[in-house]
C-alpha positions in Angstrom: 16.0 -6.2 28.5 15.1 -7.9 25.2 11.4 -9.1 25.1 10.3 -12.3 23.4 7.5 -12.2 20.9 4.8 -13.2 23.4 5.9 -10.4 25.8 5.9 -7.9 22.9 2.4 -8.9 22.0 1.1 -8.5 25.5 2.8 -5.1 25.7 1.2 -4.2 22.4 -2.3 -5.1 23.7 -1.8 -3.2 26.9 -0.5 -0.2 24.9 -3.6 -0.3 22.7 -5.9 -0.3 25.6 -4.0 2.6 27.2 -4.1 4.4 23.8 -7.8 3.9 23.5 -8.4 5.2 27.0 -6.1 8.2 26.4 -7.8 9.0 23.1 -11.2 9.0 24.7 -10.1 10.9 27.8 -8.4 13.7 25.8 -11.2 14.1 23.3 -8.9 13.2 20.4 -11.9 11.4 19.0 -14.6 13.9 19.6 -18.1 12.5 20.0 -16.8 8.9 20.2 -20.1 7.8 21.8 -22.4 9.5 19.3 -22.4 8.8 15.6 -21.8 11.7 13.3 -23.1 10.3 10.0 -25.9 8.0 11.3 -29.0 10.1 11.3 -32.1 9.6 9.0 -31.3 9.0 5.4 -27.6 9.4 6.1 -27.5 6.4 8.4 -25.0 3.7 7.1 -27.0 1.1 5.2 -24.6 -1.6 6.4 -23.3 -1.1 9.8 -20.8 -4.0 10.1 -18.1 -3.8 7.4 -15.7 -6.6 6.7 -12.4 -5.2 5.4 -9.7 -7.6 4.2 -6.1 -6.8 4.8 -2.7 -8.4 4.1 -0.1 -8.5 6.9 1.8 -5.3 6.0 2.5 -2.1 7.9 0.3 -0.1 5.6 -2.9 -1.9 6.8 -2.5 0.3 9.9 -5.1 2.9 9.3 -7.8 0.2 8.8 -6.7 -1.6 11.9 -6.4 1.5 14.1 -9.8 2.8 12.9 -11.2 -0.4 14.4 -9.0 -0.7 17.5 -9.4 3.0 18.6 -13.1 3.2 17.9 -13.1 5.8 15.1 -15.6 3.6 13.3 -18.1 3.9 16.1 -18.1 7.6 15.8 -19.5 7.2 12.3 -22.1 4.6 13.2 -20.3 1.5 11.8 -18.2 -1.4 13.0 -15.1 -2.2 11.0 -14.1 -5.9 11.1 -10.6 -6.3 9.9 -10.1 -9.8 8.3 -6.6 -11.1 7.7 -6.0 -12.6 4.3 -3.2 -14.8 2.9 -2.6 -13.4 -0.5 -3.6 -10.6 -2.9 -5.3 -13.2 -5.2 -7.3 -14.2 -2.1 -8.3 -10.6 -1.5 -9.3 -10.2 -5.1 -11.5 -13.3 -5.1 -13.2 -12.4 -1.8 -13.9 -8.9 -3.0 -15.4 -10.1 -6.3 -17.6 -12.7 -4.7 -18.7 -10.5 -1.8 -17.1 -12.3 1.1 -15.3 -9.0 1.8 -17.1 -5.7 1.7 -13.9 -3.7 1.2 -10.1 -4.3 1.4 -6.8 -2.8 2.0 -5.7 -3.5 -1.5 -3.1 -2.8 -4.2 -4.0 0.1 -6.5 -3.1 -1.8 -9.6 -5.0 -4.9 -8.5 -8.3 -2.9 -8.5 -7.6 -1.6 -12.0 -6.6 -5.0 -13.2 -9.8 -6.6 -12.1 -11.8 -3.6 -13.5 -10.3 -4.3 -16.9 -10.4 -8.1 -16.6 -6.7 -8.6 -16.9 -6.0 -9.9 -13.4 -8.9 -12.3 -12.9 -12.6 -12.2 -13.7 -13.7 -8.8 -14.9 -15.7 -6.9 -12.3 -16.5 -3.2 -12.1 -14.4 -1.9 -9.2 -14.1 1.2 -7.0 -11.3 3.0 -5.2 -12.7 4.8 -2.3 -9.5 6.4 -1.0 -5.7 6.0 -1.0 -4.4 4.6 2.3 -0.7 5.5 2.3 2.2 7.0 0.4 5.7 5.5 0.2 7.2 2.9 2.4 7.9 -0.1 0.1 11.4 -1.3 -1.0 13.2 -3.5 -3.4 15.5 -6.0 -1.7 18.4 -7.8 -3.3 19.8 -11.0 -1.8 22.9 -11.0 0.3 24.5 -13.3 -2.3 24.0 -10.6 -5.0 25.3 -7.8 -2.8 28.4 -10.0 -2.0 29.0 -10.0 -5.8 28.7 -6.2 -5.9 25.1 -5.7 -6.9 23.8 -3.2 -4.4 21.8 -0.8 -6.5 20.2 -0.6 -10.0 23.4 0.2 -11.9 25.6 -2.5 -10.3 22.8 -5.0 -10.6 22.4 -4.4 -14.3 26.2 -4.7 -14.7 26.3 -8.0 -13.0 23.3 -9.3 -15.0 25.0 -8.4 -18.2 28.2 -10.3 -17.3 26.8 -13.2 -15.4 24.4 -14.7 -17.9 22.4 -17.1 -15.7 18.7 -16.7 -15.2 17.8 -14.1 -12.5 14.5 -14.4 -10.6 12.7 -11.5 -9.1 9.5 -11.6 -7.0 6.5 -9.2 -6.9 3.2 -9.7 -5.0 0.5 -9.5 -7.8 0.9 -9.2 -11.6 -0.9 -5.9 -12.0 -0.1 -4.6 -8.5 2.0 -1.8 -7.2 5.1 -3.9 -6.3 5.2 -5.4 -9.8 5.2 -1.9 -11.3 7.8 -0.5 -9.0 10.1 -3.5 -9.7 9.6 -3.3 -13.5 10.1 0.5 -13.6 13.2 0.4 -11.5 14.8 -2.5 -13.5 13.9 -0.8 -16.8 15.5 2.5 -15.6 18.8 0.7 -15.7 18.2 -0.9 -19.0 17.0 -4.3 -17.7 13.8 -5.7 -19.4 12.1 -7.6 -16.6 10.3 -9.9 -19.0 13.1 -10.6 -21.5 16.1 -10.7 -19.2 14.7 -12.2 -16.0 12.1 -14.5 -14.5 9.4 -12.9 -12.5 7.4 -14.8 -10.0 4.4 -13.9 -7.7 4.9 -14.4 -3.9 2.5 -13.3 -1.1 4.2 -10.6 1.0 4.6 -12.6 4.3 6.3 -15.4 2.4 9.0 -13.2 0.7 11.7 -13.4 3.4 11.4 -17.2 3.8 11.6 -17.7 0.0 14.7 -15.5 -0.3 16.3 -17.4 2.6 16.1 -20.7 0.7 17.3 -19.1 -2.5 14.1 -18.9 -4.5 14.7 -15.4 -5.8 17.5 -12.9 -6.3 15.4 -9.9 -5.4 11.9 -8.8 -4.5 9.7 -5.8 -4.1 7.2 -5.8 -1.2 5.7 -3.5 1.4 7.1 -3.2 4.9 8.0 -4.7 7.3 9.3 -7.4 5.0 12.1 -5.4 3.5 13.5 -4.5 6.9 12.9 -8.0 8.1 15.2 -9.3 5.4 17.9 -7.0 6.7 17.3 -8.0 10.3 17.6 -11.6 9.3 20.9 -10.9 7.4 19.6 -12.3 4.1 19.1 -9.2 2.0 19.9 -5.6 1.4 17.8 -2.6 0.4 18.7 -1.6 -3.1 16.2 1.2 -3.4 13.1 2.5 -1.6 10.0 3.1 -3.7 9.8 6.7 -2.6 13.1 7.1 -4.5 11.3 5.8 -7.6 8.4 8.1 -7.1 8.3 10.5 -4.2 4.9 10.3 -2.4 3.6 7.5 -4.7 0.2 6.0 -4.1 0.3 2.5 -2.7 -2.6 0.7 -1.0 -6.2 1.8 -1.5 -9.5 1.2 0.2 -11.0 -0.9 -2.6 -14.5 -2.3 -3.1 -16.7 -3.3 -6.0 -18.6 -0.6 -7.9 -21.8 -2.5 -6.9 -21.1 -2.1 -3.2 -20.2 1.6 -3.5 -23.5 2.2 -5.4 -25.6 0.1 -3.0 -24.1 1.4 0.3 -22.9 5.0 -0.3 -23.5 6.1 3.4 -21.5 3.1 4.6 -18.7 4.0 2.2 -18.6 7.6 3.4 -18.6 6.5 7.1 -15.7 4.0 6.5 -13.6 6.6 4.6 -14.2 9.2 7.3 -13.2 6.8 10.1 -10.0 5.7 8.2 -9.1 9.4 7.5 -9.3 10.0 11.2 -7.2 7.0 12.0 -4.5 8.0 9.4 -4.5 11.5 10.9 -4.0 10.0 14.4 -1.1 7.8 13.2 0.7 10.7 11.6 0.1 13.0 14.5 3.4 12.2 16.3 6.0 9.8 17.6 4.0 8.2 20.4 1.1 7.5 18.1 3.4 5.8 15.5 5.0 3.7 18.2 1.6 2.7 19.6 0.5 1.8 16.0 3.6 -0.3 15.5 3.0 -2.2 18.7 -0.6 -2.8 17.7 -0.1 -4.1 14.1 2.9 -6.2 15.1 0.5 -8.5 17.0 -0.2 -12.0 15.7 -3.7 -11.0 14.7 -2.3 -8.5 12.2 1.3 -8.5 10.8 2.7 -11.1 13.2 6.3 -9.9 13.5 8.5 -8.1 16.1 7.8 -4.5 16.9 11.4 -3.7 15.9 10.7 -4.8 12.3 8.0 -2.2 12.0 8.9 0.8 14.1 12.2 1.9 12.6 11.0 2.5 9.0 7.7 3.9 10.1 9.7 6.7 11.8 11.9 7.1 8.6 15.0 5.5 10.2 16.5 3.3 7.4 19.3 0.8 7.2 20.3 -0.8 3.9 22.0 -3.9 5.4 25.5 -2.7 4.2 26.3 -0.3 7.0 24.5 2.7 5.6 21.8 4.4 7.8 19.8 7.5 7.1 16.7 9.4 8.0 14.2 9.5 5.2 11.6 12.4 5.3 9.6 10.6 2.7 8.8 7.5 4.8 5.4 5.9 4.9 2.6 8.4 5.5 -1.0 7.7 6.2 -2.5 11.3 6.2 0.0 14.1 5.7 -2.7 16.8 6.0 -5.0 14.8 3.8 -2.7 14.8 0.7 -2.2 11.0 1.1 -5.8 10.0 0.9 -7.3 11.8 -2.1 -7.8 9.3 -5.0 -6.1 11.3 -7.7 -7.3 10.4 -11.2 -3.7 10.7 -12.5 -2.5 8.1 -10.0 -5.0 5.5 -11.3 -4.1 6.4 -14.9 -0.4 5.9 -14.2 -1.0 2.2 -13.4 -2.9 1.8 -16.7 0.1 3.3 -18.6 2.4 0.7 -17.0 -0.1 -2.1 -17.7 0.0 -1.1 -21.3 3.8 -0.6 -21.3 4.3 -4.2 -20.1 1.7 -5.8 -22.4 -0.7 -6.6 -19.6 -3.3 -4.8 -21.6 -3.0 -5.0 -25.4 -4.4 -1.6 -26.5 -4.7 1.8 -25.0 -7.7 2.1 -22.8 -9.7 5.3 -22.2 -7.3 6.3 -19.5 -9.2 9.2 -18.0 -12.6 7.5 -18.5 -11.5 4.4 -16.6 -10.0 6.4 -13.8 -13.3 8.4 -13.5 -15.2 5.2 -13.3 -13.0 3.6 -10.6 -11.9 6.5 -8.4 -14.9 7.6 -6.3 -13.9 11.3 -6.1 -17.3 12.6 -5.0 -17.8 10.0 -2.3 -14.4 10.8 -1.0 -15.1 14.6 -1.0 -18.2 14.1 1.0 -16.4 11.8 3.5 -13.5 14.3 3.8 -16.0 17.1 4.5 -17.6 14.9 7.2 -14.1 14.3 8.8 -13.1 17.9 8.4 -10.2 17.1 6.1 -9.1 19.4 3.3 -9.4 18.2 -0.3 -7.0 19.0 -3.2 -8.6 21.3 -5.8 -7.2 19.3 -8.8 -7.8 15.6 -9.4 -4.5 15.4 -11.3 -1.0 15.8 -10.0 2.5 15.9 -11.5 5.6 13.9 -10.5 9.2 13.4 -11.7 10.1 9.8 -11.7 13.5 8.2 -10.9 14.4 8.0 -14.6 13.7 11.8 -15.1 10.4 11.4 -16.9 7.5 13.6 -15.8 4.0 12.1 -15.3 1.1 14.5 -15.2 -1.7 12.6 -16.8 -2.0 14.9 -19.8 -1.1 12.5 -22.6 -1.2 9.0 -21.2 -1.0 7.1 -24.5 2.2 9.1 -25.6 3.7 8.5 -22.1 3.0 4.8 -22.2 4.5 4.4 -25.7 7.5 6.6 -25.0 9.6 4.2 -22.9 12.7 2.6 -24.5 12.4 -0.5 -22.4 8.9 -2.1 -22.7 7.3 -5.4 -23.5 
């Protein structure tokens, strides 16, 4: 029997209550009633923490840390607050209306350098997820044969009209995935297309009325476009960069310095929530039912639960199981704020002219990414930490990024601003 949205929401709420009871009963959250990091000088300085989020599947670890009570274990109360746009998240972080946020990696770096709004020293406390975004092309384009990067580039070279692509924030992750992918196939996103900024929940509606030819956004909006029959998945972001960083737990440097115990407690609680989500099928399904609710993502459970399990459809009849689907923990490898990850976004900001000169790549990453706070919180949550703050990856275009020579890397692309 197909449930309407109201029934799904009620089921979701019942499931969450059952999940919370089951967690407490089985001891999955040991010591739920007693705080771990709340004694003496280690007591969280600020016990109620307002964390902004955008309606996306990857807000899940923040939401579940609150819903399942992982926050209480560490002597805090997480208050998730739903925001309308990344610009709104930025403004509320900078002016202190939000304590922290589920936020785009590149947004944090853009604000820190003053290129995506007022300059403010910022902090990345942890990475929240890997993978799980996608680039969607309109059904109109796919009907003309544009179904992937190569065929899109071919169509754009023959059909000389203006093409419009949407991302979610100028220095953010989705903008960088979109630009990198287009450039891989020889398309300069700034010279050969029009690029617009659209909040994630508005992407599908805008494509439906013909405002863009393609967009890059987080789930569930890529899959929603397929369910609604208006778009196709041209590429997943994990095919651009396997296990790429995506959303972070971001705050201001001022907050991290003033409330270090609070930061540690929040990181530890979210680590446990991510571990819970990744622990198995039933947990993922419970998470999907929870975040689909109107209070969070406000969509059908079906729009979330397929891709969270790695079950993909491209809207053209192809289906596949992707082992590199969205992950929230993956034995702790997801959450470590690698310096090289932050540096990569700076190289792309330089590549596309968002910053005019080479920054001190490593120096900026060390300022922003709170490695030591993260290590302390991971120890608290009994989560292993990588030994090296740098990592290496081979991108979709065959280039290797390892953080060793960022200026050379940034300058080495054929297609750039």
